Structures are given as structure tokens and as C-alpha cells.
N, CA, C and O atoms as a Maestro MAE file, in Angstrom:
{
 s_m_m2io_version
 :::
 2.0.0
}

f_m_ct {
 s_m_title
 :::
 protein
 m_atom[320] {
  # First column is atom index #
  i_m_mmod_type
  r_m_x_coord
  r_m_y_coord
  r_m_z_coord
  i_m_residue_number
  s_m_chain_name
  s_m_pdb_residue_name
  s_m_pdb_atom_name
  i_m_atomic_number
  :::
  1 25 -2.153 -11.299 0.341 1 A "MET " " N  " 7
  2 3 -3.062 -10.904 1.389 1 A "MET " " CA " 6
  3 2 -4.489 -11.253 0.975 1 A "MET " " C  " 6
  4 15 -4.848 -11.128 -0.196 1 A "MET " " O  " 8
  5 25 -5.295 -11.686 1.931 2 A "ALA " " N  " 7
  6 3 -6.668 -12.090 1.666 2 A "ALA " " CA " 6
  7 2 -7.564 -10.873 1.427 2 A "ALA " " C  " 6
  8 15 -7.399 -9.835 2.069 2 A "ALA " " O  " 8
  9 25 -8.496 -11.007 0.514 3 A "ARG " " N  " 7
  10 3 -9.476 -9.945 0.268 3 A "ARG " " CA " 6
  11 2 -10.552 -9.961 1.352 3 A "ARG " " C  " 6
  12 15 -11.019 -8.912 1.794 3 A "ARG " " O  " 8
  13 25 -10.941 -11.175 1.776 4 A "PHE " " N  " 7
  14 3 -11.972 -11.337 2.802 4 A "PHE " " CA " 6
  15 2 -11.422 -12.167 3.951 4 A "PHE " " C  " 6
  16 15 -10.525 -12.990 3.770 4 A "PHE " " O  " 8
  17 25 -11.964 -11.941 5.109 5 A "TYR " " N  " 7
  18 3 -11.508 -12.631 6.318 5 A "TYR " " CA " 6
  19 2 -12.734 -12.948 7.162 5 A "TYR " " C  " 6
  20 15 -13.526 -12.055 7.462 5 A "TYR " " O  " 8
  21 25 -12.900 -14.203 7.547 6 A "THR " " N  " 7
  22 3 -14.045 -14.646 8.332 6 A "THR " " CA " 6
  23 2 -13.564 -15.131 9.690 6 A "THR " " C  " 6
  24 15 -12.568 -15.847 9.786 6 A "THR " " O  " 8
  25 25 -14.276 -14.739 10.736 7 A "SER " " N  " 7
  26 3 -14.000 -15.295 12.065 7 A "SER " " CA " 6
  27 2 -15.319 -15.676 12.711 7 A "SER " " C  " 6
  28 15 -16.308 -14.950 12.610 7 A "SER " " O  " 8
  29 25 -15.322 -16.816 13.371 8 A "VAL " " N  " 7
  30 3 -16.509 -17.345 14.038 8 A "VAL " " CA " 6
  31 2 -16.102 -17.805 15.430 8 A "VAL " " C  " 6
  32 15 -15.104 -18.508 15.593 8 A "VAL " " O  " 8
  33 25 -16.874 -17.407 16.425 9 A "THR " " N  " 7
  34 3 -16.649 -17.855 17.793 9 A "THR " " CA " 6
  35 2 -17.860 -18.654 18.242 9 A "THR " " C  " 6
  36 15 -18.990 -18.176 18.145 9 A "THR " " O  " 8
  37 25 -17.635 -19.872 18.735 10 A "ASN " " N  " 7
  38 3 -18.760 -20.679 19.195 10 A "ASN " " CA " 6
  39 2 -19.053 -20.410 20.664 10 A "ASN " " C  " 6
  40 15 -18.381 -19.591 21.291 10 A "ASN " " O  " 8
  41 25 -20.049 -21.093 21.215 11 A "SER " " N  " 7
  42 3 -20.487 -20.840 22.590 11 A "SER " " CA " 6
  43 2 -19.429 -21.206 23.630 11 A "SER " " C  " 6
  44 15 -19.517 -20.774 24.779 11 A "SER " " O  " 8
  45 25 -18.446 -21.985 23.244 12 A "ARG " " N  " 7
  46 3 -17.359 -22.350 24.160 12 A "ARG " " CA " 6
  47 2 -16.174 -21.398 24.050 12 A "ARG " " C  " 6
  48 15 -15.166 -21.576 24.734 12 A "ARG " " O  " 8
  49 25 -16.294 -20.388 23.191 13 A "GLY " " N  " 7
  50 3 -15.220 -19.419 23.031 13 A "GLY " " CA " 6
  51 2 -14.156 -19.821 22.035 13 A "GLY " " C  " 6
  52 15 -13.144 -19.133 21.903 13 A "GLY " " O  " 8
  53 25 -14.366 -20.933 21.325 14 A "ASN " " N  " 7
  54 3 -13.392 -21.359 20.327 14 A "ASN " " CA " 6
  55 2 -13.514 -20.495 19.082 14 A "ASN " " C  " 6
  56 15 -14.609 -20.304 18.554 14 A "ASN " " O  " 8
  57 25 -12.397 -19.979 18.620 15 A "LEU " " N  " 7
  58 3 -12.370 -19.099 17.462 15 A "LEU " " CA " 6
  59 2 -11.847 -19.852 16.250 15 A "LEU " " C  " 6
  60 15 -10.819 -20.525 16.320 15 A "LEU " " O  " 8
  61 25 -12.564 -19.734 15.138 16 A "THR " " N  " 7
  62 3 -12.137 -20.296 13.866 16 A "THR " " CA " 6
  63 2 -12.047 -19.157 12.868 16 A "THR " " C  " 6
  64 15 -12.914 -18.283 12.842 16 A "THR " " O  " 8
  65 25 -11.013 -19.157 12.052 17 A "THR " " N  " 7
  66 3 -10.845 -18.108 11.052 17 A "THR " " CA " 6
  67 2 -10.615 -18.718 9.671 17 A "THR " " C  " 6
  68 15 -10.179 -19.862 9.544 17 A "THR " " O  " 8
  69 25 -10.918 -17.932 8.645 18 A "ALA " " N  " 7
  70 3 -10.677 -18.352 7.265 18 A "ALA " " CA " 6
  71 2 -10.419 -17.116 6.421 18 A "ALA " " C  " 6
  72 15 -10.958 -16.040 6.681 18 A "ALA " " O  " 8
  73 25 -9.590 -17.290 5.411 19 A "GLN " " N  " 7
  74 3 -9.296 -16.202 4.487 19 A "GLN " " CA " 6
  75 2 -9.909 -16.529 3.134 19 A "GLN " " C  " 6
  76 15 -10.005 -17.695 2.753 19 A "GLN " " O  " 8
  77 25 -10.324 -15.492 2.409 20 A "GLY " " N  " 7
  78 3 -10.907 -15.675 1.092 20 A "GLY " " CA " 6
  79 2 -10.323 -14.691 0.094 20 A "GLY " " C  " 6
  80 15 -9.860 -13.613 0.466 20 A "GLY " " O  " 8
  81 25 -10.348 -15.068 -1.160 21 A "THR " " N  " 7
  82 3 -9.822 -14.228 -2.223 21 A "THR " " CA " 6
  83 2 -10.941 -13.382 -2.832 21 A "THR " " C  " 6
  84 15 -12.080 -13.440 -2.370 21 A "THR " " O  " 8
  85 25 -10.624 -12.597 -3.863 22 A "LYS " " N  " 7
  86 3 -11.643 -11.774 -4.509 22 A "LYS " " CA " 6
  87 2 -12.705 -12.616 -5.201 22 A "LYS " " C  " 6
  88 15 -13.768 -12.101 -5.550 22 A "LYS " " O  " 8
  89 25 -12.437 -13.897 -5.404 23 A "GLU " " N  " 7
  90 3 -13.444 -14.786 -5.984 23 A "GLU " " CA " 6
  91 2 -14.573 -15.047 -5.001 23 A "GLU " " C  " 6
  92 15 -15.629 -15.542 -5.396 23 A "GLU " " O  " 8
  93 25 -14.370 -14.723 -3.724 24 A "GLY " " N  " 7
  94 3 -15.462 -14.778 -2.767 24 A "GLY " " CA " 6
  95 2 -15.244 -15.703 -1.593 24 A "GLY " " C  " 6
  96 15 -14.249 -16.419 -1.491 24 A "GLY " " O  " 8
  97 25 -16.219 -15.651 -0.719 25 A "GLN " " N  " 7
  98 3 -16.227 -16.458 0.487 25 A "GLN " " CA " 6
  99 2 -17.672 -16.541 0.951 25 A "GLN " " C  " 6
  100 15 -18.455 -15.628 0.691 25 A "GLN " " O  " 8
  101 25 -18.036 -17.613 1.630 26 A "SER " " N  " 7
  102 3 -19.409 -17.789 2.075 26 A "SER " " CA " 6
  103 2 -19.422 -18.317 3.503 26 A "SER " " C  " 6
  104 15 -18.556 -19.098 3.899 26 A "SER " " O  " 8
  105 25 -20.422 -17.878 4.273 27 A "ALA " " N  " 7
  106 3 -20.613 -18.377 5.639 27 A "ALA " " CA " 6
  107 2 -22.096 -18.636 5.847 27 A "ALA " " C  " 6
  108 15 -22.933 -17.866 5.375 27 A "ALA " " O  " 8
  109 25 -22.430 -19.721 6.556 28 A "HIS " " N  " 7
  110 3 -23.817 -20.087 6.814 28 A "HIS " " CA " 6
  111 2 -23.936 -20.454 8.292 28 A "HIS " " C  " 6
  112 15 -23.320 -21.413 8.757 28 A "HIS " " O  " 8
  113 25 -24.733 -19.681 9.016 29 A "ILE " " N  " 7
  114 3 -25.024 -19.980 10.420 29 A "ILE " " CA " 6
  115 2 -26.482 -20.387 10.484 29 A "ILE " " C  " 6
  116 15 -27.346 -19.670 9.979 29 A "ILE " " O  " 8
  117 25 -26.773 -21.533 11.099 30 A "ARG " " N  " 7
  118 3 -28.136 -22.045 11.024 30 A "ARG " " CA " 6
  119 2 -28.539 -22.851 12.244 30 A "ARG " " C  " 6
  120 15 -27.723 -23.469 12.928 30 A "ARG " " O  " 8
  121 25 -29.819 -22.811 12.475 31 A "GLY " " N  " 7
  122 3 -30.465 -23.716 13.420 31 A "GLY " " CA " 6
  123 2 -31.143 -24.802 12.604 31 A "GLY " " C  " 6
  124 15 -30.837 -24.986 11.426 31 A "GLY " " O  " 8
  125 25 -32.062 -25.520 13.231 32 A "TRP " " N  " 7
  126 3 -32.740 -26.592 12.505 32 A "TRP " " CA " 6
  127 2 -33.655 -26.057 11.406 32 A "TRP " " C  " 6
  128 15 -33.721 -26.631 10.319 32 A "TRP " " O  " 8
  129 25 -34.360 -24.962 11.684 33 A "ASP " " N  " 7
  130 3 -35.405 -24.511 10.773 33 A "ASP " " CA " 6
  131 2 -35.186 -23.147 10.141 33 A "ASP " " C  " 6
  132 15 -35.955 -22.759 9.261 33 A "ASP " " O  " 8
  133 25 -34.180 -22.415 10.551 34 A "VAL " " N  " 7
  134 3 -33.915 -21.098 9.985 34 A "VAL " " CA " 6
  135 2 -32.417 -20.805 10.089 34 A "VAL " " C  " 6
  136 15 -31.729 -21.297 10.982 34 A "VAL " " O  " 8
  137 25 -31.942 -20.002 9.166 35 A "GLY " " N  " 7
  138 3 -30.536 -19.624 9.204 35 A "GLY " " CA " 6
  139 2 -30.286 -18.407 8.354 35 A "GLY " " C  " 6
  140 15 -31.194 -17.873 7.717 35 A "GLY " " O  " 8
  141 25 -29.040 -17.974 8.351 36 A "VAL " " N  " 7
  142 3 -28.624 -16.850 7.523 36 A "VAL " " CA " 6
  143 2 -27.303 -17.224 6.849 36 A "VAL " " C  " 6
  144 15 -26.394 -17.768 7.476 36 A "VAL " " O  " 8
  145 25 -27.227 -16.916 5.561 37 A "LYS " " N  " 7
  146 3 -26.006 -17.167 4.794 37 A "LYS " " CA " 6
  147 2 -25.545 -15.835 4.224 37 A "LYS " " C  " 6
  148 15 -26.357 -15.032 3.763 37 A "LYS " " O  " 8
  149 25 -24.250 -15.608 4.257 38 A "ILE " " N  " 7
  150 3 -23.674 -14.399 3.682 38 A "ILE " " CA " 6
  151 2 -22.615 -14.810 2.663 38 A "ILE " " C  " 6
  152 15 -21.679 -15.548 2.975 38 A "ILE " " O  " 8
  153 25 -22.786 -14.319 1.452 39 A "ASP " " N  " 7
  154 3 -21.810 -14.538 0.391 39 A "ASP " " CA " 6
  155 2 -21.044 -13.241 0.177 39 A "ASP " " C  " 6
  156 15 -21.647 -12.205 -0.102 39 A "ASP " " O  " 8
  157 25 -19.738 -13.289 0.302 40 A "ALA " " N  " 7
  158 3 -18.889 -12.118 0.072 40 A "ALA " " CA " 6
  159 2 -18.321 -12.203 -1.333 40 A "ALA " " C  " 6
  160 15 -17.974 -13.284 -1.809 40 A "ALA " " O  " 8
  161 25 -18.229 -11.071 -1.986 41 A "GLY " " N  " 7
  162 3 -17.663 -11.033 -3.314 41 A "GLY " " CA " 6
  163 2 -17.320 -9.617 -3.726 41 A "GLY " " C  " 6
  164 15 -17.341 -8.697 -2.909 41 A "GLY " " O  " 8
  165 25 -17.004 -9.451 -4.991 42 A "VAL " " N  " 7
  166 3 -16.642 -8.150 -5.551 42 A "VAL " " CA " 6
  167 2 -17.651 -7.827 -6.647 42 A "VAL " " C  " 6
  168 15 -17.902 -8.653 -7.524 42 A "VAL " " O  " 8
  169 25 -18.232 -6.620 -6.600 43 A "ASP " " N  " 7
  170 3 -19.228 -6.244 -7.602 43 A "ASP " " CA " 6
  171 2 -18.556 -5.806 -8.904 43 A "ASP " " C  " 6
  172 15 -17.332 -5.855 -9.025 43 A "ASP " " O  " 8
  173 25 -19.358 -5.384 -9.864 44 A "ASN " " N  " 7
  174 3 -18.846 -4.993 -11.189 44 A "ASN " " CA " 6
  175 2 -17.955 -3.761 -11.156 44 A "ASN " " C  " 6
  176 15 -17.256 -3.472 -12.127 44 A "ASN " " O  " 8
  177 25 -17.976 -3.025 -10.034 45 A "TYR " " N  " 7
  178 3 -17.159 -1.822 -9.888 45 A "TYR " " CA " 6
  179 2 -15.900 -2.067 -9.057 45 A "TYR " " C  " 6
  180 15 -15.162 -1.132 -8.749 45 A "TYR " " O  " 8
  181 25 -15.658 -3.338 -8.694 46 A "GLY " " N  " 7
  182 3 -14.479 -3.684 -7.912 46 A "GLY " " CA " 6
  183 2 -14.624 -3.450 -6.423 46 A "GLY " " C  " 6
  184 15 -13.634 -3.476 -5.692 46 A "GLY " " O  " 8
  185 25 -15.867 -3.216 -5.956 47 A "ARG " " N  " 7
  186 3 -16.115 -2.960 -4.532 47 A "ARG " " CA " 6
  187 2 -16.589 -4.234 -3.834 47 A "ARG " " C  " 6
  188 15 -17.206 -5.105 -4.448 47 A "ARG " " O  " 8
  189 25 -16.289 -4.320 -2.551 48 A "ASP " " N  " 7
  190 3 -16.781 -5.445 -1.756 48 A "ASP " " CA " 6
  191 2 -18.303 -5.394 -1.675 48 A "ASP " " C  " 6
  192 15 -18.897 -4.326 -1.527 48 A "ASP " " O  " 8
  193 25 -18.925 -6.572 -1.775 49 A "ILE " " N  " 7
  194 3 -20.369 -6.677 -1.613 49 A "ILE " " CA " 6
  195 2 -20.679 -7.955 -0.845 49 A "ILE " " C  " 6
  196 15 -20.025 -8.981 -1.033 49 A "ILE " " O  " 8
  197 25 -21.675 -7.880 0.015 50 A "PHE " " N  " 7
  198 3 -22.087 -9.011 0.830 50 A "PHE " " CA " 6
  199 2 -23.570 -9.261 0.598 50 A "PHE " " C  " 6
  200 15 -24.405 -8.425 0.943 50 A "PHE " " O  " 8
  201 25 -23.899 -10.406 0.015 51 A "LEU " " N  " 7
  202 3 -25.286 -10.799 -0.229 51 A "LEU " " CA " 6
  203 2 -25.779 -11.578 0.984 51 A "LEU " " C  " 6
  204 15 -25.082 -12.464 1.478 51 A "LEU " " O  " 8
  205 25 -26.975 -11.255 1.465 52 A "ILE " " N  " 7
  206 3 -27.522 -11.846 2.685 52 A "ILE " " CA " 6
  207 2 -28.752 -12.673 2.329 52 A "ILE " " C  " 6
  208 15 -29.668 -12.191 1.663 52 A "ILE " " O  " 8
  209 25 -28.759 -13.914 2.780 53 A "TYR " " N  " 7
  210 3 -29.846 -14.839 2.465 53 A "TYR " " CA " 6
  211 2 -30.482 -15.388 3.738 53 A "TYR " " C  " 6
  212 15 -29.788 -15.670 4.715 53 A "TYR " " O  " 8
  213 25 -31.805 -15.537 3.721 54 A "ARG " " N  " 7
  214 3 -32.533 -16.288 4.744 54 A "ARG " " CA " 6
  215 2 -32.590 -17.719 4.233 54 A "ARG " " C  " 6
  216 15 -32.959 -17.960 3.084 54 A "ARG " " O  " 8
  217 25 -32.223 -18.671 5.089 55 A "THR " " N  " 7
  218 3 -32.243 -20.077 4.693 55 A "THR " " CA " 6
  219 2 -33.220 -20.845 5.575 55 A "THR " " C  " 6
  220 15 -33.711 -20.324 6.576 55 A "THR " " O  " 8
  221 25 -33.491 -22.066 5.198 56 A "SER " " N  " 7
  222 3 -34.369 -22.907 6.010 56 A "SER " " CA " 6
  223 2 -33.566 -23.790 6.958 56 A "SER " " C  " 6
  224 15 -34.029 -24.855 7.368 56 A "SER " " O  " 8
  225 25 -32.378 -23.348 7.299 57 A "GLY " " N  " 7
  226 3 -31.579 -24.026 8.308 57 A "GLY " " CA " 6
  227 2 -31.055 -25.381 7.865 57 A "GLY " " C  " 6
  228 15 -30.914 -25.657 6.674 57 A "GLY " " O  " 8
  229 25 -30.775 -26.207 8.839 58 A "SER " " N  " 7
  230 3 -30.201 -27.525 8.565 58 A "SER " " CA " 6
  231 2 -31.156 -28.446 7.813 58 A "SER " " C  " 6
  232 15 -30.718 -29.338 7.085 58 A "SER " " O  " 8
  233 25 -32.448 -28.236 7.985 59 A "HIS " " N  " 7
  234 3 -33.416 -29.090 7.293 59 A "HIS " " CA " 6
  235 2 -33.464 -28.813 5.802 59 A "HIS " " C  " 6
  236 15 -33.810 -29.699 5.021 59 A "HIS " " O  " 8
  237 25 -33.122 -27.597 5.393 60 A "GLY " " N  " 7
  238 3 -33.028 -27.264 3.971 60 A "GLY " " CA " 6
  239 2 -34.298 -27.536 3.185 60 A "GLY " " C  " 6
  240 15 -34.229 -28.025 2.058 60 A "GLY " " O  " 8
  241 25 -35.445 -27.232 3.750 61 A "ARG " " N  " 7
  242 3 -36.723 -27.538 3.091 61 A "ARG " " CA " 6
  243 2 -37.038 -26.618 1.917 61 A "ARG " " C  " 6
  244 15 -37.743 -27.017 0.991 61 A "ARG " " O  " 8
  245 25 -36.523 -25.389 1.948 62 A "THR " " N  " 7
  246 3 -36.827 -24.428 0.880 62 A "THR " " CA " 6
  247 2 -35.530 -23.838 0.334 62 A "THR " " C  " 6
  248 15 -34.463 -23.984 0.931 62 A "THR " " O  " 8
  249 25 -35.643 -23.181 -0.792 63 A "SER " " N  " 7
  250 3 -34.491 -22.507 -1.384 63 A "SER " " CA " 6
  251 2 -34.122 -21.278 -0.558 63 A "SER " " C  " 6
  252 15 -34.964 -20.705 0.134 63 A "SER " " O  " 8
  253 25 -32.874 -20.888 -0.636 64 A "ASP " " N  " 7
  254 3 -32.433 -19.665 0.036 64 A "ASP " " CA " 6
  255 2 -33.140 -18.460 -0.576 64 A "ASP " " C  " 6
  256 15 -33.412 -18.437 -1.776 64 A "ASP " " O  " 8
  257 25 -33.438 -17.457 0.254 65 A "GLU " " N  " 7
  258 3 -34.101 -16.238 -0.198 65 A "GLU " " CA " 6
  259 2 -33.183 -15.051 0.060 65 A "GLU " " C  " 6
  260 15 -32.841 -14.772 1.209 65 A "GLU " " O  " 8
  261 25 -32.783 -14.350 -0.993 66 A "CYS " " N  " 7
  262 3 -31.946 -13.161 -0.829 66 A "CYS " " CA " 6
  263 2 -32.788 -12.065 -0.192 66 A "CYS " " C  " 6
  264 15 -33.817 -11.666 -0.737 66 A "CYS " " O  " 8
  265 25 -32.342 -11.577 0.972 67 A "ILE " " N  " 7
  266 3 -33.096 -10.526 1.659 67 A "ILE " " CA " 6
  267 2 -32.443 -9.156 1.512 67 A "ILE " " C  " 6
  268 15 -33.031 -8.144 1.894 67 A "ILE " " O  " 8
  269 25 -31.232 -9.119 0.960 68 A "GLY " " N  " 7
  270 3 -30.587 -7.837 0.729 68 A "GLY " " CA " 6
  271 2 -29.095 -7.978 0.562 68 A "GLY " " C  " 6
  272 15 -28.551 -9.081 0.524 68 A "GLY " " O  " 8
  273 25 -28.449 -6.838 0.463 69 A "TRP " " N  " 7
  274 3 -26.991 -6.826 0.343 69 A "TRP " " CA " 6
  275 2 -26.436 -5.571 0.981 69 A "TRP " " C  " 6
  276 15 -27.132 -4.573 1.170 69 A "TRP " " O  " 8
  277 25 -25.152 -5.658 1.306 70 A "ILE " " N  " 7
  278 3 -24.431 -4.547 1.906 70 A "ILE " " CA " 6
  279 2 -23.192 -4.276 1.063 70 A "ILE " " C  " 6
  280 15 -22.466 -5.195 0.684 70 A "ILE " " O  " 8
  281 25 -22.963 -2.988 0.777 71 A "ASN " " N  " 7
  282 3 -21.704 -2.556 0.173 71 A "ASN " " CA " 6
  283 2 -21.310 -1.252 0.850 71 A "ASN " " C  " 6
  284 15 -21.898 -0.875 1.863 71 A "ASN " " O  " 8
  285 25 -20.328 -0.568 0.304 72 A "GLU " " N  " 7
  286 3 -19.850 0.660 0.967 72 A "GLU " " CA " 6
  287 2 -20.898 1.755 1.008 72 A "GLU " " C  " 6
  288 15 -20.754 2.713 1.767 72 A "GLU " " O  " 8
  289 25 -21.963 1.635 0.199 73 A "ASP " " N  " 7
  290 3 -23.041 2.623 0.213 73 A "ASP " " CA " 6
  291 2 -24.064 2.353 1.309 73 A "ASP " " C  " 6
  292 15 -24.888 3.218 1.610 73 A "ASP " " O  " 8
  293 25 -24.024 1.156 1.914 74 A "GLY " " N  " 7
  294 3 -24.973 0.804 2.966 74 A "GLY " " CA " 6
  295 2 -25.752 -0.452 2.622 74 A "GLY " " C  " 6
  296 15 -25.337 -1.239 1.770 74 A "GLY " " O  " 8
  297 25 -26.893 -0.637 3.293 75 A "PHE " " N  " 7
  298 3 -27.743 -1.813 3.129 75 A "PHE " " CA " 6
  299 2 -28.840 -1.531 2.107 75 A "PHE " " C  " 6
  300 15 -29.438 -0.455 2.109 75 A "PHE " " O  " 8
  301 25 -29.099 -2.500 1.241 76 A "THR " " N  " 7
  302 3 -30.203 -2.421 0.300 76 A "THR " " CA " 6
  303 2 -31.051 -3.679 0.457 76 A "THR " " C  " 6
  304 15 -30.547 -4.792 0.307 76 A "THR " " O  " 8
  305 25 -32.332 -3.505 0.757 77 A "ALA " " N  " 7
  306 3 -33.235 -4.646 0.885 77 A "ALA " " CA " 6
  307 2 -33.602 -5.165 -0.496 77 A "ALA " " C  " 6
  308 15 -33.771 -4.387 -1.435 77 A "ALA " " O  " 8
  309 25 -33.723 -6.481 -0.616 78 A "ALA " " N  " 7
  310 3 -34.135 -7.078 -1.877 78 A "ALA " " CA " 6
  311 2 -35.625 -6.857 -2.077 78 A "ALA " " C  " 6
  312 15 -36.396 -6.881 -1.117 78 A "ALA " " O  " 8
  313 25 -36.027 -6.644 -3.308 79 A "ASP " " N  " 7
  314 3 -37.455 -6.503 -3.628 79 A "ASP " " CA " 6
  315 2 -38.106 -7.874 -3.567 79 A "ASP " " C  " 6
  316 15 -37.572 -8.857 -4.081 79 A "ASP " " O  " 8
  317 25 -39.266 -7.923 -2.932 80 A "HIS " " N  " 7
  318 3 -39.980 -9.212 -2.851 80 A "HIS " " CA " 6
  319 2 -41.273 -9.141 -3.602 80 A "HIS " " C  " 6
  320 15 -42.014 -10.122 -3.650 80 A "HIS " " O  " 8
  :::
 }
 m_bond[319] {
  # First column is bond index #
  i_m_from
  i_m_to
  i_m_order
  :::
  1 1 2 1
  2 2 3 1
  3 3 4 2
  4 3 5 1
  5 5 6 1
  6 6 7 1
  7 7 8 2
  8 7 9 1
  9 9 10 1
  10 10 11 1
  11 11 12 2
  12 11 13 1
  13 13 14 1
  14 14 15 1
  15 15 16 2
  16 15 17 1
  17 17 18 1
  18 18 19 1
  19 19 20 2
  20 19 21 1
  21 21 22 1
  22 22 23 1
  23 23 24 2
  24 23 25 1
  25 25 26 1
  26 26 27 1
  27 27 28 2
  28 27 29 1
  29 29 30 1
  30 30 31 1
  31 31 32 2
  32 31 33 1
  33 33 34 1
  34 34 35 1
  35 35 36 2
  36 35 37 1
  37 37 38 1
  38 38 39 1
  39 39 40 2
  40 39 41 1
  41 41 42 1
  42 42 43 1
  43 43 44 2
  44 43 45 1
  45 45 46 1
  46 46 47 1
  47 47 48 2
  48 47 49 1
  49 49 50 1
  50 50 51 1
  51 51 52 2
  52 51 53 1
  53 53 54 1
  54 54 55 1
  55 55 56 2
  56 55 57 1
  57 57 58 1
  58 58 59 1
  59 59 60 2
  60 59 61 1
  61 61 62 1
  62 62 63 1
  63 63 64 2
  64 63 65 1
  65 65 66 1
  66 66 67 1
  67 67 68 2
  68 67 69 1
  69 69 70 1
  70 70 71 1
  71 71 72 2
  72 71 73 1
  73 73 74 1
  74 74 75 1
  75 75 76 2
  76 75 77 1
  77 77 78 1
  78 78 79 1
  79 79 80 2
  80 79 81 1
  81 81 82 1
  82 82 83 1
  83 83 84 2
  84 83 85 1
  85 85 86 1
  86 86 87 1
  87 87 88 2
  88 87 89 1
  89 89 90 1
  90 90 91 1
  91 91 92 2
  92 91 93 1
  93 93 94 1
  94 94 95 1
  95 95 96 2
  96 95 97 1
  97 97 98 1
  98 98 99 1
  99 99 100 2
  100 99 101 1
  101 101 102 1
  102 102 103 1
  103 103 104 2
  104 103 105 1
  105 105 106 1
  106 106 107 1
  107 107 108 2
  108 107 109 1
  109 109 110 1
  110 110 111 1
  111 111 112 2
  112 111 113 1
  113 113 114 1
  114 114 115 1
  115 115 116 2
  116 115 117 1
  117 117 118 1
  118 118 119 1
  119 119 120 2
  120 119 121 1
  121 121 122 1
  122 122 123 1
  123 123 124 2
  124 123 125 1
  125 125 126 1
  126 126 127 1
  127 127 128 2
  128 127 129 1
  129 129 130 1
  130 130 131 1
  131 131 132 2
  132 131 133 1
  133 133 134 1
  134 134 135 1
  135 135 136 2
  136 135 137 1
  137 137 138 1
  138 138 139 1
  139 139 140 2
  140 139 141 1
  141 141 142 1
  142 142 143 1
  143 143 144 2
  144 143 145 1
  145 145 146 1
  146 146 147 1
  147 147 148 2
  148 147 149 1
  149 149 150 1
  150 150 151 1
  151 151 152 2
  152 151 153 1
  153 153 154 1
  154 154 155 1
  155 155 156 2
  156 155 157 1
  157 157 158 1
  158 158 159 1
  159 159 160 2
  160 159 161 1
  161 161 162 1
  162 162 163 1
  163 163 164 2
  164 163 165 1
  165 165 166 1
  166 166 167 1
  167 167 168 2
  168 167 169 1
  169 169 170 1
  170 170 171 1
  171 171 172 2
  172 171 173 1
  173 173 174 1
  174 174 175 1
  175 175 176 2
  176 175 177 1
  177 177 178 1
  178 178 179 1
  179 179 180 2
  180 179 181 1
  181 181 182 1
  182 182 183 1
  183 183 184 2
  184 183 185 1
  185 185 186 1
  186 186 187 1
  187 187 188 2
  188 187 189 1
  189 189 190 1
  190 190 191 1
  191 191 192 2
  192 191 193 1
  193 193 194 1
  194 194 195 1
  195 195 196 2
  196 195 197 1
  197 197 198 1
  198 198 199 1
  199 199 200 2
  200 199 201 1
  201 201 202 1
  202 202 203 1
  203 203 204 2
  204 203 205 1
  205 205 206 1
  206 206 207 1
  207 207 208 2
  208 207 209 1
  209 209 210 1
  210 210 211 1
  211 211 212 2
  212 211 213 1
  213 213 214 1
  214 214 215 1
  215 215 216 2
  216 215 217 1
  217 217 218 1
  218 218 219 1
  219 219 220 2
  220 219 221 1
  221 221 222 1
  222 222 223 1
  223 223 224 2
  224 223 225 1
  225 225 226 1
  226 226 227 1
  227 227 228 2
  228 227 229 1
  229 229 230 1
  230 230 231 1
  231 231 232 2
  232 231 233 1
  233 233 234 1
  234 234 235 1
  235 235 236 2
  236 235 237 1
  237 237 238 1
  238 238 239 1
  239 239 240 2
  240 239 241 1
  241 241 242 1
  242 242 243 1
  243 243 244 2
  244 243 245 1
  245 245 246 1
  246 246 247 1
  247 247 248 2
  248 247 249 1
  249 249 250 1
  250 250 251 1
  251 251 252 2
  252 251 253 1
  253 253 254 1
  254 254 255 1
  255 255 256 2
  256 255 257 1
  257 257 258 1
  258 258 259 1
  259 259 260 2
  260 259 261 1
  261 261 262 1
  262 262 263 1
  263 263 264 2
  264 263 265 1
  265 265 266 1
  266 266 267 1
  267 267 268 2
  268 267 269 1
  269 269 270 1
  270 270 271 1
  271 271 272 2
  272 271 273 1
  273 273 274 1
  274 274 275 1
  275 275 276 2
  276 275 277 1
  277 277 278 1
  278 278 279 1
  279 279 280 2
  280 279 281 1
  281 281 282 1
  282 282 283 1
  283 283 284 2
  284 283 285 1
  285 285 286 1
  286 286 287 1
  287 287 288 2
  288 287 289 1
  289 289 290 1
  290 290 291 1
  291 291 292 2
  292 291 293 1
  293 293 294 1
  294 294 295 1
  295 295 296 2
  296 295 297 1
  297 297 298 1
  298 298 299 1
  299 299 300 2
  300 299 301 1
  301 301 302 1
  302 302 303 1
  303 303 304 2
  304 303 305 1
  305 305 306 1
  306 306 307 1
  307 307 308 2
  308 307 309 1
  309 309 310 1
  310 310 311 1
  311 311 312 2
  312 311 313 1
  313 313 314 1
  314 314 315 1
  315 315 316 2
  316 315 317 1
  317 317 318 1
  318 318 319 1
  319 319 320 2
  :::
 }
}
């Protein structure tokens, strides 16, 4: 059984799915100049964790910036 499961629906209603193991999974949704990437994984305590990044979209002009993470305790914003 998969540890992580991703589903994406596009504007035409087409659904795509993917399964991921405890080693992780990543998804990146982007426009030309901005986007968001989420990396799923397991923390040091064996709990699911999702790291959230702001990206520069398809143009990729700058490095990804971690803006926070989510685990079973809730959302934590990254210190800037």
C-alpha cells in the first residue's frame, strides 16, 4: 500500500493519480512566473510531513523558497 497518494484534476476534468512510498513524493503546480511545490515525506518521528515551497514557476529564475510545512500538529511557517 502507498504511503502517499497524489491526485490532480486539470481544467478539462481529467484526473491523474500517483502513489508514493515513505521515501517521498513531490508535486509542482506552476504558472510562468510563480508556483508552489509540495514535497511529501516522513519526519524523524515517523510522521507524515509536507514541505511547501514558493517557486518562480516555469521560468525558474530563482531558487525555491521554503515557506512552511504541515504535519499532524498543524502548519508551521518558515522563518525568513
